[in-house]
C-alpha positions as CSV (number, residue, x, y, z in Angstrom):
1,M,0.0,0.0,0.0
2,L,1.4,3.3,-1.0
3,P,2.0,6.0,1.6
4,S,-0.4,8.3,-0.3
5,E,-3.2,5.7,0.0
6,I,-2.6,5.4,3.8
7,D,-2.7,9.3,4.0
8,H,-5.9,9.3,2.0
9,M,-7.6,6.8,4.3
10,D,-6.5,8.8,7.3
11,T,-8.0,11.9,5.8
12,L,-11.3,10.1,5.1
13,G,-11.5,8.8,8.7
14,F,-10.8,12.3,10.1
15,Q,-13.6,13.8,7.9
16,S,-16.2,11.2,8.7
17,I,-19.0,11.7,11.3
18,N,-18.6,9.7,14.5
19,G,-22.2,8.6,15.3
20,D,-21.2,7.0,18.7
21,L,-18.9,9.5,20.3
22,G,-20.2,12.7,18.5
23,G,-18.3,15.8,17.7
24,V,-18.4,19.1,15.9
25,W,-18.4,19.4,12.2
26,A,-18.3,22.6,10.1
27,P,-18.8,22.0,6.4
28,S,-17.0,24.7,4.4
29,D,-18.3,24.1,0.9
30,F,-21.6,22.2,1.0
31,P,-24.2,21.5,3.7
32,I,-24.7,17.9,4.9
33,T,-27.6,16.3,2.9
34,I,-29.4,13.3,4.2
35,G,-31.7,11.6,1.6
36,G,-33.4,8.3,1.5
37,H,-35.4,7.6,4.6
38,G,-34.3,10.9,6.2
39,L,-33.2,11.5,9.8
40,L,-34.9,10.2,12.9
41,V,-34.2,12.0,16.1
42,T,-35.3,10.1,19.2
43,G,-33.5,12.3,21.8
44,L,-33.0,16.0,22.2
45,L,-32.7,18.2,19.1
46,E,-31.0,21.6,19.5
47,I,-31.0,24.1,16.6
48,Q,-28.6,26.9,17.7
49,G,-28.4,28.6,14.4
50,V,-31.0,29.4,11.8
51,G,-33.1,26.2,11.2
52,L,-34.4,26.0,7.6
53,L,-36.7,23.3,6.4
54,V,-37.7,23.6,2.8
55,Q,-40.5,21.6,1.1
56,A,-40.2,18.8,3.7
57,T,-42.1,17.3,6.6
58,A,-40.5,17.5,10.1
59,Q,-41.8,15.3,12.8
60,F,-40.6,15.6,16.4
61,Q,-41.4,12.7,18.7
62,N,-39.8,14.2,21.9
63,T,-38.9,17.5,23.4
64,V,-37.9,20.2,20.9
65,Q,-35.8,23.3,22.0
66,I,-35.2,26.1,19.5
67,L,-32.6,28.5,20.9
68,N,-32.5,30.7,17.8
69,T,-34.8,31.5,14.9
70,L,-36.6,28.6,13.1
71,T,-38.1,29.4,9.7
72,V,-40.3,27.0,7.9
73,T,-41.0,28.0,4.3
74,G,-42.9,24.9,3.1
75,G,-44.3,21.6,4.1
76,L,-45.7,20.6,7.5
77,V,-44.1,20.8,10.9
78,T,-45.6,18.3,13.4
79,A,-44.7,18.0,17.1
80,N,-46.5,14.9,18.3
81,A,-45.4,14.4,21.9
82,G,-43.5,16.0,24.7
83,A,-43.2,19.7,25.6
84,H,-42.2,22.2,23.0
85,I,-40.3,25.2,24.3
86,L,-39.7,27.9,21.8
87,G,-37.4,30.6,23.2
88,A,-36.7,32.3,19.9
89,P,-39.0,33.6,17.1
90,L,-40.9,31.0,15.1
91,T,-41.9,31.8,11.6
92,V,-44.3,29.3,9.9
93,D,-45.2,29.9,6.2
94,S,-47.1,26.6,6.1
95,A,-48.9,24.5,8.7
96,A,-47.6,23.8,12.2
97,A,-49.2,21.2,14.5
98,F,-48.5,20.9,18.2
99,N,-50.1,17.8,19.8
100,G,-48.5,18.4,23.1
101,I,-47.9,21.5,25.3
102,A,-46.4,24.4,23.3
103,D,-44.7,27.3,25.2
104,F,-43.9,30.3,23.0
105,E,-41.4,32.6,24.8
106,D,-40.8,34.8,21.8
107,D,-42.7,35.9,18.7
108,V,-44.7,33.5,16.6
109,T,-45.5,34.7,13.0
110,V,-47.8,32.9,10.6
111,H,-47.8,34.3,7.1
112,T,-50.3,34.3,4.2
113,S,-52.5,31.2,4.0
114,A,-50.5,29.3,6.6
115,F,-52.3,27.9,9.6
116,L,-51.2,27.3,13.2
117,L,-52.9,24.2,14.6
118,V,-52.6,23.4,18.3
119,G,-53.9,19.9,19.1
120,G,-53.1,20.1,22.8
121,S,-52.7,22.8,25.5
122,A,-50.9,26.0,24.5
123,Q,-49.5,28.7,26.7
124,L,-49.0,32.1,25.2
125,G,-46.7,34.2,27.3
126,N,-44.9,33.1,30.5
127,D,-46.5,35.6,32.9
128,S,-49.5,37.9,33.2
129,S,-47.7,40.9,31.8
130,K,-47.6,39.3,28.3
131,T,-50.4,40.0,25.9
132,L,-52.1,38.3,22.9
133,D,-53.1,40.7,20.1
134,V,-55.5,39.2,17.5
135,E,-56.1,41.8,14.8
136,A,-58.2,39.5,12.6
137,T,-61.4,37.5,13.1
138,A,-61.1,35.0,15.9
139,T,-63.0,31.7,15.5
140,F,-63.5,29.3,18.4
141,N,-64.8,25.8,17.4
142,A,-64.5,24.5,21.0
143,P,-65.3,26.1,24.4
144,A,-63.0,29.0,25.2
145,T,-62.3,30.0,28.8
146,F,-60.8,33.4,29.8
147,N,-59.8,34.0,33.4
148,D,-59.1,37.6,33.0
149,T,-60.0,40.7,31.0
150,I,-60.5,40.2,27.2
151,D,-60.7,43.0,24.6
152,F,-61.9,42.2,21.1
153,F,-61.3,44.8,18.5
154,D,-62.7,42.8,15.6
155,A,-65.4,40.3,14.9
156,V,-65.7,37.2,17.3
157,V,-67.5,34.1,16.1
158,I,-68.3,31.3,18.5
159,H,-69.4,28.1,16.6
160,S,-69.2,25.6,19.4
161,A,-72.3,24.5,21.4
162,G,-69.9,24.6,24.4
163,G,-69.8,28.4,24.0
164,L,-67.6,31.0,25.6
165,I,-66.8,31.0,29.3
166,N,-65.3,34.1,30.7
167,A,-64.4,34.8,34.4
168,G,-63.3,38.4,33.9
169,P,-64.6,41.6,32.2
170,A,-65.1,41.5,28.4
171,T,-65.0,44.4,26.0
172,F,-66.3,44.0,22.4
173,N,-65.4,47.0,20.1
174,G,-66.3,45.1,17.0
175,S,-69.2,42.8,16.2
176,A,-69.6,39.6,18.3
177,D,-71.6,36.6,16.9
178,F,-72.3,33.8,19.4
179,N,-73.7,30.7,17.8
180,G,-73.3,28.8,21.1
181,S,-74.0,29.8,24.7
182,A,-72.0,32.6,26.3
183,N,-71.3,32.6,30.0
184,F,-69.8,35.7,31.6
185,D,-68.9,35.9,35.3
186,G,-67.7,39.5,34.8
187,S,-69.1,42.6,33.2
188,I,-69.5,42.9,29.4
189,V,-69.1,46.1,27.4
190,A,-70.2,45.9,23.8
191,N,-69.5,48.9,21.6
192,G,-70.7,47.1,18.4
193,T,-73.5,44.8,17.4
194,V,-73.8,41.6,19.5
195,D,-75.7,38.5,18.2
196,F,-76.6,35.8,20.7
197,W,-78.0,32.7,19.0
198,D,-78.2,30.7,22.2
199,G,-78.3,31.4,25.9
200,L,-76.5,34.3,27.6
201,T,-75.7,34.0,31.3
202,L,-74.3,36.9,33.4
203,H,-73.1,36.2,36.9
204,G,-71.3,39.4,37.6
205,S,-72.8,42.2,39.7
206,T,-72.0,44.8,37.0
207,G,-74.4,43.3,34.5
208,L,-74.6,43.9,30.7
209,I,-73.7,47.3,29.2
210,V,-74.4,47.5,25.4
211,N,-73.5,50.7,23.6
212,G,-74.6,49.4,20.2
213,D,-77.4,47.4,18.8
214,S,-78.2,43.9,20.2
215,V,-80.2,41.2,18.4
216,F,-81.6,38.3,20.3
217,N,-82.9,35.6,17.9
218,H,-84.1,33.3,20.8
219,A,-86.4,33.9,23.7
220,V,-84.9,36.1,26.5
221,T,-85.6,35.5,30.1
222,L,-84.8,38.3,32.5
223,G,-84.6,37.2,36.1
224,T,-85.2,33.7,37.6
225,N,-87.8,34.5,40.3
226,G,-90.2,37.1,41.5
227,S,-87.6,39.0,43.5
228,D,-85.5,39.8,40.4
229,A,-86.3,43.2,38.8
230,V,-85.8,44.6,35.3
231,D,-85.0,48.3,35.3
232,V,-85.5,50.2,32.0
233,P,-84.6,53.9,32.5
234,G,-85.0,54.7,28.8
235,T,-87.8,54.4,26.2
236,M,-88.8,50.9,25.3
237,N,-90.4,50.2,21.9
238,L,-92.6,47.2,21.5
239,H,-93.5,45.9,18.0
240,E,-96.1,43.5,19.3
241,P,-98.7,43.5,22.1
242,L,-97.6,42.3,25.5
243,T,-98.5,38.8,26.5
244,Y,-98.8,37.9,30.2
245,S,-98.4,34.5,31.8
246,F,-98.9,33.2,35.4
247,S,-99.6,36.3,37.5
248,G,-98.0,38.7,35.0
249,R,-99.7,42.1,34.6
250,V,-99.1,45.8,34.6
251,P,-100.5,47.1,37.9
252,R,-101.8,50.6,38.4
253,R,-100.0,53.1,40.6
254,P,-102.6,54.4,43.0
255,L,-102.2,57.1,45.6
256,I,-104.5,58.4,48.3
257,G,-105.3,62.1,47.6
258,A,-104.6,64.8,50.1
259,G,-107.2,66.9,52.0
260,A,-105.8,70.1,50.6
261,N,-105.1,71.8,47.3
262,S,-102.4,69.8,45.6
263,T,-100.5,69.1,42.3
264,Y,-100.1,65.6,41.0
265,G,-98.3,64.1,37.9
266,I,-97.1,60.9,36.4
267,P,-94.0,60.8,38.7
268,D,-96.4,60.5,41.7
269,A,-99.0,58.1,40.4
270,N,-101.5,57.5,37.7
271,E,-104.6,57.1,39.9
272,I,-105.6,59.4,42.8
273,H,-108.3,58.1,45.2
274,V,-110.0,60.4,47.7
275,P,-111.8,58.5,50.6
276,N,-115.0,59.8,52.1
277,G,-114.4,62.5,54.7
278,T,-111.0,63.5,53.3
279,L,-111.9,66.9,52.0
280,P,-112.5,69.6,54.7
281,A,-113.8,72.0,52.0
282,N,-114.1,72.3,48.3
283,T,-110.6,71.4,47.0
284,T,-108.6,71.8,43.8
285,Y,-106.1,69.2,42.4
286,I,-103.9,70.4,39.5
287,L,-102.8,67.7,37.0
288,S,-99.3,68.4,35.8
289,T,-97.8,67.1,32.5
290,N,-94.4,66.8,34.1
291,G,-92.9,63.4,33.2
292,A,-95.9,62.4,31.1
293,K,-95.7,60.7,27.7
294,E,-98.1,60.6,24.8
295,G,-100.8,58.1,25.6
296,D,-100.5,58.2,29.4
297,E,-103.7,57.9,31.3
298,F,-104.6,59.5,34.7
299,V,-107.7,58.8,36.8
300,I,-108.9,60.8,39.8
301,S,-111.9,59.5,41.8
302,T,-113.6,60.6,45.0
303,L,-115.9,59.1,47.6
304,D,-116.3,62.4,49.4
305,N,-119.9,63.4,49.0
306,A,-119.7,66.5,51.2
307,H,-117.5,68.7,49.1
308,F,-116.6,69.2,45.5
309,L,-113.2,68.2,44.0
310,Q,-112.1,70.4,41.1
311,V,-109.4,68.9,38.8
312,S,-107.6,71.5,36.8
313,V,-105.6,70.8,33.6
314,G,-104.4,74.1,32.2
315,A,-107.4,76.2,31.2
316,A,-109.9,73.3,31.5
317,T,-111.4,71.9,34.7
318,A,-113.5,68.9,35.7
319,T,-115.6,69.0,38.9
320,I,-116.6,65.7,40.7
321,R,-118.4,64.9,43.9
322,A,-119.4,61.4,45.1
323,G,-123.1,60.5,45.1
324,G,-122.7,58.9,48.5
325,A,-120.2,57.2,50.7
326,T,-120.2,54.2,48.4
327,I,-121.0,55.8,45.1
328,P,-117.8,57.2,43.5
329,S,-117.4,60.0,41.1
330,W,-114.4,60.1,38.8
331,C,-112.7,61.7,35.7
332,R,-110.2,60.1,33.4
333,F,-107.6,61.9,31.3
334,V,-105.3,60.9,28.3
335,L,-102.2,62.9,27.3
336,A,-102.6,63.7,23.6
337,G,-100.8,66.5,21.8
338,G,-98.8,67.3,24.9
339,I,-101.9,68.2,27.1
340,W,-104.2,66.2,29.3
341,R,-107.6,65.7,27.6
342,L,-110.7,64.7,29.5
343,V,-112.1,61.5,28.0
344,E,-114.5,60.3,30.7
345,L,-116.4,62.1,33.4
346,N,-118.7,60.3,35.9
347,T,-120.9,62.5,38.2
348,P,-123.7,60.5,39.8
C-alpha cells in the first residue's frame, strides 16, 4: 500500500462523522444532505443557528428546544409528543401542528394562508404581563375560557355549542356573533353589534352594558324568580302587544289624595283616590304634564260626597263629587298632543 493511500484513508477517517462519540463538524463548501429515509431524532434536538426546512415534513417525537430562529418555508411541521419550548422567534409559512404542550417565549408569526394548529394545550406568554393581540377575526370551534379581561377589536364568532366561558370583564369593540352559549362571570361592554344565537348567562354584579345594537334571535328570560327586577330607564319600543303568563300584569300606581289643594303628575301616580271624609272643604287638584308621555292615562276618583273636588288641567277643569259614601265619582284623562284631555267624566 502506498503512503499516499494510507494518507488518503487517514483523511477520510478524520472527515467522517462519529455517530457514537459525537463531535463538531463545520462543512466549508456544501451542507450535509441526508436523503433516503431521512433523519430520525429520538432524543434532544437543538438548533442553535437558523433552522431552515424547505419543502419537507419535520416530525418531532420528543422535546424540541429552539434556541434561535426557526423558519419553515414549506411543508408541515408536526410535534406529536412532549413539551415544545420555543425561546426564539418561530416563523411558519405553512402549517404547524403541536399535539403536546407548546410554550412560546418569543414571537410567533404565521404568514399568508399558513395555519397554526394546536392539538393540545398551548400557553401564550410566561407571565400575566404578556399580551395576545388578535387583529383579525377569531373563530373558536370549541369552548374557550378566559380567566381575566378580554378585549376584542374585531369580529368574534363562537361556533361551538360549548360556547364561551369568561371569568373576567369582556369588551367587544367590533361585532360579536355567538352561535353557542356565552357565560360571563364579569361585566360585558359591547361597543358594536352583538348577536346571541343561544343562551346568555351573566353572573357578575356589574351586568350587561351595550353601547350598540343587540339582536336576540331566541327567547330572552330576565330574572329567575319574583324577587328579580328589570329596570328600563329609557324608552322601550314594543312591536307586538304584551303577552302575560302566570300572574304577569301591569299594575296601576294608586295614591290616596290629600285633603288640601295639591298638584299631581305621572312621577307621583296614575290614579288618585279620595276616601270619604278626606276633604275639609271644596278642593282643587292640579294635574301636571311633568314626566308624562303621549298616551299616558290619569284617573282621579272621590268618595267624598260633602265637598266638590275640582281637577284643573291648564285652562280646563272637571268637577266631581261622590253621590254617596259608596257611590264614587271620577274623571279620566289621556295625554294627547302634549296636554291632558278629559275622555271620561262620571258624576252621579
